[in-house]
C-alpha positions as CSV (number, residue, x, y, z in Angstrom):
1,M,-8.0,10.0,-18.6
2,G,-6.9,13.6,-18.9
3,E,-8.7,14.0,-22.2
4,R,-11.9,12.6,-20.8
5,V,-11.8,15.1,-17.9
6,D,-11.0,17.9,-20.3
7,K,-14.0,16.9,-22.4
8,L,-16.2,16.8,-19.3
9,L,-15.0,20.3,-18.3
10,D,-15.8,21.5,-21.8
11,H,-12.6,23.5,-21.8
12,A,-14.1,25.7,-19.0
13,S,-10.8,25.9,-17.2
14,L,-7.7,27.8,-18.4
15,A,-5.5,25.5,-16.4
16,K,-5.4,21.8,-17.0
17,P,-6.5,19.9,-13.9
18,L,-4.0,17.6,-12.3
19,I,-5.0,14.0,-12.8
20,A,-3.1,11.6,-10.6
21,T,-3.4,8.5,-8.4
22,F,-2.8,9.1,-4.7
23,H,0.6,7.4,-5.0
24,S,1.8,9.4,-8.1
25,L,0.6,12.7,-6.5
26,C,2.5,11.8,-3.3
27,V,5.6,11.0,-5.3
28,R,5.4,14.5,-7.0
29,I,5.0,16.2,-3.7
30,L,7.9,14.2,-2.1
31,R,10.3,14.7,-5.0
32,R,9.8,18.4,-4.7
33,D,9.9,18.9,-0.9
34,I,11.0,15.7,0.9
35,E,14.1,17.4,2.2
36,A,11.9,19.6,4.4
37,L,11.6,16.4,6.6
38,K,15.3,16.2,7.3
39,V,16.3,16.5,10.9
40,G,19.9,17.5,11.7
41,G,20.8,16.9,8.1
42,E,19.6,13.3,8.3
43,G,16.8,12.1,6.0
44,L,15.9,11.2,2.4
45,T,16.9,13.2,-0.7
46,R,14.8,14.0,-3.7
47,S,16.4,11.2,-5.6
48,F,14.9,8.6,-3.3
49,A,14.1,5.1,-4.7
50,I,10.8,3.4,-4.5
51,F,11.1,-0.2,-3.4
52,D,8.7,-2.7,-4.9
53,E,7.4,-5.9,-3.4
54,N,10.5,-7.9,-4.4
55,D,12.8,-5.3,-2.9
56,Q,10.8,-5.3,0.3
57,Q,10.8,-9.1,0.6
58,G,14.5,-9.2,0.0
59,I,15.1,-6.8,2.9
60,V,12.8,-8.7,5.2
61,K,14.4,-12.0,4.4
62,Q,17.8,-10.6,5.0
63,I,16.8,-9.2,8.4
64,M,15.1,-12.4,9.4
65,R,18.2,-14.4,8.4
66,R,20.4,-12.1,10.6
67,M,18.0,-12.7,13.5
68,G,18.1,-16.4,12.9
69,L,14.3,-16.7,12.2
70,D,12.7,-19.4,10.1
71,T,11.1,-17.8,7.1
72,K,8.7,-20.8,6.8
73,Q,7.3,-20.4,10.3
74,L,7.0,-16.6,10.0
75,T,6.8,-15.7,6.3
76,P,8.2,-12.4,4.9
77,R,4.8,-11.9,3.3
78,T,3.1,-12.0,6.7
79,V,5.7,-9.7,8.2
80,L,5.2,-7.2,5.3
81,G,1.5,-7.4,5.8
82,R,1.9,-6.4,9.4
83,I,4.3,-3.6,8.6
84,S,1.9,-2.3,6.0
85,W,-0.9,-2.4,8.5
86,A,1.2,-0.5,11.0
87,K,2.2,2.2,8.5
88,N,-1.4,2.6,7.3
89,H,-2.4,3.2,11.0
90,M,0.6,5.5,11.5
91,V,2.2,3.2,14.0
92,D,6.0,3.3,14.1
93,P,8.2,0.3,15.1
94,Q,8.5,1.3,18.7
95,E,4.7,1.7,19.1
96,Y,4.2,-1.6,17.4
97,Y,6.6,-3.2,19.9
98,L,4.9,-1.6,22.9
99,A,1.6,-2.9,21.7
100,S,2.9,-6.5,21.1
101,K,1.0,-9.2,22.9
102,D,3.0,-12.2,21.8
103,P,6.5,-13.2,20.8
104,N,5.7,-13.1,17.0
105,S,4.5,-9.5,17.3
106,E,7.7,-8.6,19.2
107,R,9.8,-10.3,16.4
108,I,7.8,-8.4,13.8
109,A,8.5,-5.1,15.6
110,H,12.2,-5.8,15.6
111,I,12.1,-6.7,11.8
112,F,10.0,-3.5,11.2
113,K,12.7,-1.4,12.9
114,G,15.4,-3.0,10.8
115,Y,13.3,-2.7,7.7
116,Q,12.9,1.0,8.2
117,A,16.6,1.4,8.8
118,E,17.4,-0.4,5.6
119,L,15.0,1.8,3.6
120,R,16.7,4.9,5.0
121,K,20.2,3.5,4.4
122,N,19.2,3.0,0.7
123,N,17.4,6.4,0.4
124,A,14.2,4.5,-0.3
125,L,10.5,4.4,0.4
126,D,8.0,1.6,0.0
127,F,4.5,2.2,-1.4
128,D,3.0,2.8,2.1
129,D,5.7,5.3,2.9
130,L,4.7,7.4,-0.2
131,L,1.4,8.2,1.4
132,L,2.7,8.4,5.0
133,E,5.6,10.6,4.3
134,A,3.5,12.9,2.1
135,V,1.0,13.3,5.0
136,R,3.9,14.1,7.3
137,L,5.4,16.6,4.8
138,L,2.0,18.4,4.4
139,K,1.7,18.7,8.1
140,V,5.2,20.2,8.7
141,S,5.9,22.2,5.6
142,S,4.1,25.4,4.8
143,E,5.5,25.2,1.2
144,A,4.3,21.7,0.2
145,P,0.5,22.5,0.1
146,R,1.2,25.4,-2.2
147,A,2.5,23.0,-4.8
148,L,-0.9,21.4,-5.1
149,P,-3.3,22.9,-7.7
150,A,-6.4,24.6,-6.4
151,P,-9.3,22.2,-6.4
152,L,-12.0,22.8,-9.0
153,P,-15.3,23.8,-7.7
154,L,-17.7,20.9,-8.1
155,S,-20.0,23.1,-10.3
156,A,-17.1,23.4,-12.8
157,C,-17.2,19.7,-13.4
158,G,-20.8,19.6,-14.6
159,R,-22.8,16.5,-14.5
160,V,-20.9,13.2,-15.2
161,P,-23.0,11.1,-17.6
162,G,-24.3,8.0,-15.8
163,H,-23.6,9.4,-12.3
164,Q,-26.4,10.1,-9.9
165,P,-25.4,12.6,-7.2
166,P,-26.2,11.5,-3.6
167,A,-29.4,12.7,-2.1
168,I,-28.9,15.1,0.7
């Protein structure tokens, strides 16, 4: 991908542009500056782990067992889907609980709270947290945005073959 972009730029830039997915860019930012989010010495370190789907399901199953919940009636996949929705809408466990309209939503809010606590205990983030925590970091840290490369002006990119710019 980097080579294709370099070719499109026709070597017009001295600096190589940063090519990254949202998640990998967020990991870079967080690895460098996540400790700026610590409050009272509490928080994640730069060596945080990234929990995959299996790790996430394991945590949710463990919490559900501790709560005495049937994982067939309320599946860990459903719970994780709701937690993901909440994170993508920047809703924390307490807000999720306060918005609960039924017993299942209340249970999910309690699982969500325990899930977040387990992630913190393990110095870990899930994929949704990568985006969410990077946004939080960029909001609170004056240093984090400086780590990002300056965007290329659109004119430096030239015309991408096969791409029709939108009519304005």
